[in-house]
Steps between C-alpha positions, in 0.01 A plus 500: 500500500785618275692814573532782247842368407341169409652314794262321722493556873645229718324450833711562809478248780329627816812440710699730276228764466484525881856628503413791267343811663128527439524825312715322239348152490134581504492523122711190437327165418539235767454127504248561780300802610328773298653665197486871417144616466361181653304485820649384825342260742295783656349589165693829474736601218868510588666830416836462335648785698315523837528834692788508738443602865659836578764490768424703816667834581671324793664242277601753244635759749603316815774748595264797469234336714763400752636854532147643529408253769813580702424870463145453621606291797771755586251787472250326722767419758633861494162670528383242755788616718404863441135429567583303814681803641169683475307236690752340733665723756875524526704660779653826378861604580547557875660845454168633371268322738663506838772768500268794477525733804178696552666730762780589263254563214295741708813686613622536142168654389455809718254653249246230594379623838174313550302190417297702239822622338618144458165372367461781249857508362556434133722225367380184684477232231388144538633250245258211478320221311121540479420159647795472738359443849801652668466819294138527594581469869716809466234682305236429765732657761578806290133553431400453863763752618412737210863511387515654153682281246526396143468150359735369234387172348803280422492278199579153648659390174746788442501696830596799290327740736747417776806596298481860619815452714738210534405466867132469420564252215711285732192430719344206322175479703207735544369699679764770508425840660713789375543834668728806466536463126589131536774572756298299759383155396288276723412147406312198650144581586525441874819711531345780293196517724712481815742768389224736389329449839827578679540825301144608576550424873770767510242765416221370719434581866617217719143390581419458130810304401426153362714212610499152353427239765612136493138398429484742209823356361351151526185621325713656218682168462161324471406729209824420318500127575130415463340764277766643268619160373146420380455801272678368186353145525154661513560768235631243251305198625361401158589603148179703473561685827860565406397642164238723666754626750752591228225648283420741782869585543550553132209745486519683835859523628764760425665249270186504284502879481870514402528209267398393151208272408745225420657531848155489658412186298832341599444594866151345496555167324864425566483625865181301562656185361826532696327577827248224463772244434719639777214474748413142398853369478680684777302726738233247594761234567724746692224594743312170501183645347247256362199740490599864474154645579439275797849591632430873489155448654666310787760778542218756534334287767827493695542873456156573643553256786805706605283815520317346801174673403657852492439728200866482407805292567627800699183518704287810468735643230708330231861415557776437244382145452151618412644739245722228350222240476260761357762606238533142379128446459441844349746406221286196416172692463495527118568130441291179531656413837404846629138447403500166672653610835259802508206262464378432858355166392852383419687669786286666771301810586761572773780519247308727259410727800869516602601587145241777472614652833855500368386669182350779703800562726754480221301717264598600154851457368754780570690416182506804278531330162225232503 
């Protein structure tokens, strides 16, 4: 067919046409194959300028995607470390845990003349994480002894609440108990309980002083080594349970009351993701946990076996190990694991009965701000 200029088209050999990009050669005549407007072998019309596939965002902006990915990985790693500090215990500095002298403290506070004076004084503050088992051990002791105190919920990501003094900020772990306007700082749950007990003994008649026996020390070690380590793997066992746990924290903790909706959303979804991954990738491997629920059920059986049929580990009345174990399980109550362990069909009637007895003797919290 002649062109408008009057010059006839010359067919192009197929071998030559193959070297020309389709968007340019589709309208040129060829010695073989369909011409413009003709049908191809499938019976469809060839378009002279077929639509081009859009390149992906990754191919167009590889550096941007790379920087964003590195930022996300770095954020996850950073906040995983922060979150791990909330779930995995770390030994605080020795000067705050072991150097405290109860005798010297009592001597330097002549205005406190009795056990009641000490328990009712203002200014005892407990810095804690809501789900920290060690913090809840201390709270159970304070509640049982009816020591008046305030709770300060520490944001595990920023720890801004602990920046009251350089000394307090230097203690990386929780719980921390502050007294005397933060002049006295006690850390490590076992040392806090032991030192408070030593102070109270100074004001008690000799017959009422409480001493920690070797058996009681062994029972306290059992709580830390067999019960405490199972709390995080059970709280964040599945993605759903991790999300439910952080949803409760985002709505019911001091952080929720003092933070924006965005911060609550971040706490819920980012925190749940980090702790779920941390549990699956690190904590379960560290403690050799294959089934978190079965592990905590087994720990409960071992705990009850050590009671030898008595109402409490301490016999007819609870000892410090009872209080510590109760504090750990009380912290789990609002979460799925708490509902499971309080189900006698999954644990035992004996355990539920022990827990209810502990609830009665500990009573309501003596914290003044919750």
